[in-house]
N, C-alpha and C positions, 0 to 999 in steps of 0.2 A: 504493500500500499504506499509506502513511504521510500523514494529514491532519492539520492543526491547528485545533481548533475553537474555541479561545481561546489567548491569549497563552501560551507555554510548555507548553500541553497537546499530547501526542501519541497518537494513537490508530493502533494497528495493526492489520490485519485479517488473515483467513486467509491462510497461506502465510509469515506473518513467523515469523522464527527467533531465539530468545533464549537466549542463553548465560548460565547461572547458576553462581556461584561462591559456594563454603561454606567457611569457614574459623574456626566459633565456638570450636571445641575442639581435639580430637586427629585428626579426619579432614579431610583436604584433598578438598574435592569440586569436581567440573567437570561440568556437564550441558549438553545442549542440547535443547530441546524446539521442536515446530512447532505454531503457533496454528492451529487448524481451528475448523468451524463447531460442532463438539462438545467443544471445548475443548483443552487442550495435549496434545500427542503426543509422547513421548518419543523421541528420536532415537537417543542413546547418553550414556553417561557415564563417568567414572572416578573411584577413590576412592583417595586414599592415606591409610594411617593409620599413625601414630606410637605407638598404644598399647603396643607391644612395648618403646619407649624409656621408657614410664612404668611399666612392669610392676613393677620393683624397688623403686618408690617407694610403690606401693601406691595410686596415684592419678595425676591428671594434674598435671604440673609446667607452670605457665604459660610460662616460658622456653624448655623444651625444646619445647613445642607451637609456640611462635612461630616458633624456628630451622626445625622440621621444616616447617611450612608454606612457608617461603622457600625451603628446598631441593626442595619437592615441586612447587611452584606451577605453572611452566612445563610440566614434563613432564605434569603430571595435564591441564592444558588442552589440550596439543596430543594426548594419547591421546584425550581425547573428541571432538576433532574427526575425529581417524581413525576412531574406532568409529562416528562418526554419518556420514561419509562427506559432510561438509559444510565448504567452504572457509571460512577466517576472514573474507573479505571478504564472506560471504554472510549474516553475523549482523545483525540488525535492531535488536536493543537487548541490553543487558546488565543483569543483576539480580544483586547481591550480598548477602550477610548483613550488614547493619550491627548487628544484635544481637538478643538478648542473647548475650552469651559472655564469653570472655577477651579482656581489653581488647588485648594484644598479638597476638593470633590474629588478632582481628577486623580490626586495621589492615593486616595483612599481605593480607588478601583484599580488602580495600577499596582499597588501595594499588593492586594488580594490577589490579582492575576499572577504576579510573580510568584507568589506562595503555592498557588495552584500549580502552576507550571512546573516548579522545582519538586512540589510533592509526587506529581505524576511523572515526571521526566517526558515533558512534551514540549514543543516549539511555543514561544510566546510573540504575538506580534501586536504592537501598539499601533492602531489606525486611527483614522480622522472619522469624528464624530459627523461631520457633514456628509461625507461619502457614505456613512451608514444610511442616513435618511434617504438616500438614492437607492441604495441597495437594498432596502427594505422592499421596494416594489417588486425585485426580482423573486421574492419570497412567494408573492401572490401570481405574477404575470410570466415569470421565467425570463430568460435572457433580454437584455435591452438591445436594440437594433444599434448598429453603428454607423454615424454617430446618432445620439439623442440629446435633445435640448431638455434640461431640467430646470422647474422654478422651483427653488429650495426658499421655503417659507417657514422659519422657526422663530422661537421666542427672540432671538437676538441679530437673525440673519434673515436678509431678502437678498437672494443672488439668482442670476442666470448662469446655468452652468453648461458647457458643451461636454457631454461625456463620449469619448471615444474608447475608453476601456477603464471599467469601475477598478482595475488592479493597479492605475497610475497615471491614465491620460484624461486628466480633467482640467478644463481650461474655464478661468472665470470669463463671462460675458458682459455681464452686468451687475450690480450691487448697489445697496443702500448708501447714501451719503450722509443720511443722519439716522433717525430712528426707523429700525425694522419695523414691519408690518405688526409683528407680534407685540413690540414694545409699545406700539401705538395703540392696539387694542387694549393692554394693561393700565395706559395711562388714561384712555378714555373712560374705561371701567371705573378708574379711582375716582375721575371726577366727577362721574353720575352716582358714585355711592353703591356701586355695584359689587365689590370686593374683588377679590384674588383668586385664581388666574381670572383675566378679563374676557378672552376668546369665548368660552363655552355659553357664558351668561349674555355677552352682547348677541350671538348667535341665535339664542333662544328668543330673546326679546324682540330682535330683529324681525323674527318671523309674524309678529303681531302688529309691526309698523309699516309705514309707507317710505319705500326706498326713494320716492321722488319728491317728498316733503321738502326736503332741505337741499340745495344745491351746494354741497361741500367741495371745495376745490381739489383738481386732480394735479398733484405734483409733478414736476419735470416731464409735462407733456406737450410744452412749446415746441415750435419747429428750431428752436436754436437750443434746446436742451440735449442732453446726453441720452440717446437713442433709448438705450437700455438699461441706464440707471433708475434707481428710485429715491424717492424723498417722501416721507410722511410726518415730518414735523411740523410742516405749515397746516396740515389736514388737523393735526391734533390741536394746534392753537386755534384754528377755525371753530372745532367744535367748542373749545373752551370760551371763547368770545361769544360764541351763540348762547350757550347756556347762561353765562354772566350777564347777557342782556336781558334774558327772560326773568332772571332772578332779581335783578335791578329794578325791573317794570313791575314787581311783585306778582308775576306770574308762575303759572306750574309749568315745569320743564315737560315737554312730551317726550318720555324717555324712549318708549318704542320707537316713534319716529328718528329720533336722533341715532339711536343703535341702527335702524334700517338704513339710514341715508349716509351714515359714516360706514357702515359694511359695504354699502353698494359702490361709495368711492374707493376704498381699498380694492375691491375685486376687480372693478372696473380698470385700474390701472395696471394691476397685476397680469390682468389675461390680455389687455390689448398689448403692452408691451411683450409678453413672452409670444405671442402669436406674431407678432411683427419681426421679432428677433428669429423666430424659426423660419418665417417666409424670408426673411432678407438673407438667412444664413444657408437656406437649402436643406434645411432638418425637417424630416417628415415624421417625426415621434417626439411628443412631449410628455415628461414626467413632472408631476406635481407631487412635492414631497414636503416633508416636515410637519411640525405641529398645527400650524395654521391650514395645512392641506386638509384638515379634518373639518375645516368651516363649510357648512352647507352651501352658502351662497357663492361660494369660492370654486367649488367643486361643480354646481350647475352652470356657471357664466362659462367657466373653462370648456365644459362639454359643448354648450352652444357655440362658443367662439371656434373651437379647434374644427368642431365638424364643419363649420361655415367656410373655414379655410382648407379644409381637405386634409388636417393634420390628424394623425393616430393619437389619441390621448391615453395615458395610462396616471391613475391613482390609487395607491395603496388603500387598503380599507381602513376606517378611522384607528383601529387598535394597532396598526403599524406606522401611523404617522408619528404619534408622539414617541418620545425617548422610551428606547428599550434595549434590552441585550440581543434581540435577534436579529436586529438590523447590523449590529456590530460583528454578531457571526457572519452574517452574510457578507460584509466585506473582507472578513477573514477566509471564507470561503472561496471569494474570487482570487484573493491572493495566493493561498496555498495551491489553487489549482494552475495558477501561471508560473508556480515555482519561484515564490519569493523568498527572499533571505530573512529570516526572523530578525526581531528587535534584539539590540545586545543586553547585557547584563545591567546596564546603566539607564535603561529606559525609565523615562519619568514623564510626569504630566507637563503640556506645552499650551498654555492658554492661549496662546495667540496662534495656533497651528495653522497654516494657511491651506486653503482648501484643495490646491495643487499637489499637495504632499499626503498621499495616502497613507503611506506606510513610515512610521516613526523608526529611527536608528535604533 
């Protein structure tokens, strides 16, 4: 099952089992996948979230997140094995999020993965969290066409990525110049007193509102603007000014309409720029990935616009959109199938790990 083609290079074939560990922010994730001729197959996973512990602060507190990972790690890994019906000794490799993310949170996951790899004498691969979000789709829909354009929309990232190979050829096409879409959701939710995290509650309330009630601005959509970059800071400010104007006049804020109109502005910009980039670059397949990819309006508008443009669209089910260990195992599966070199003994967390760097040293 394992062959060495060059010093330090390991290639695993069909049947190999990879454990993935995720701890970049406020979810502790462990997942197991099996490598097949058709790509990685999900065997089982477990996720423990500490979001409730952060809610009263309106956002993630790094120290609380790190301690929550420490408390949840062992149970999460054990539960993932139980759900996969795989014995720990059956694991052939381990993949762990090396970055980007919170420094302390990353170190917890990396330390755990190193311990498991040493105990079971298997190779360890430190991988990129952002590549994991894209790789999650392969667990549901199989290998990605080459190339594929990925719209990655997670808490702190809004990017357009050209994916030529999940094992190492990822190119950033566009990125956010200020607030990411997920950050804007959280800030607007806090402004409206809706709590944390903001995405799910805004999506829920938007269903009862009118998306055309308030014409909020669409950032970076003018002809002189960067064609594939994103900006949501101005949108967030526009929502704040609208709410303040209603409150100063002694009126009642139409929360559902604000949520629907805000969400429409976000989805409009995300999907319009994605379709434009895919068309301009001649890429026929689009993947929408990351935590915000679970948003109902974004999924619906992406389907509508990709169909109109003749683009194939792939979006993983909501349970694979949020941070999880299975997506990290999926990146590991692509790496070992390609014959990657395992990360060295000094592997650590890299909070600013660039998306083009899939494998950590």
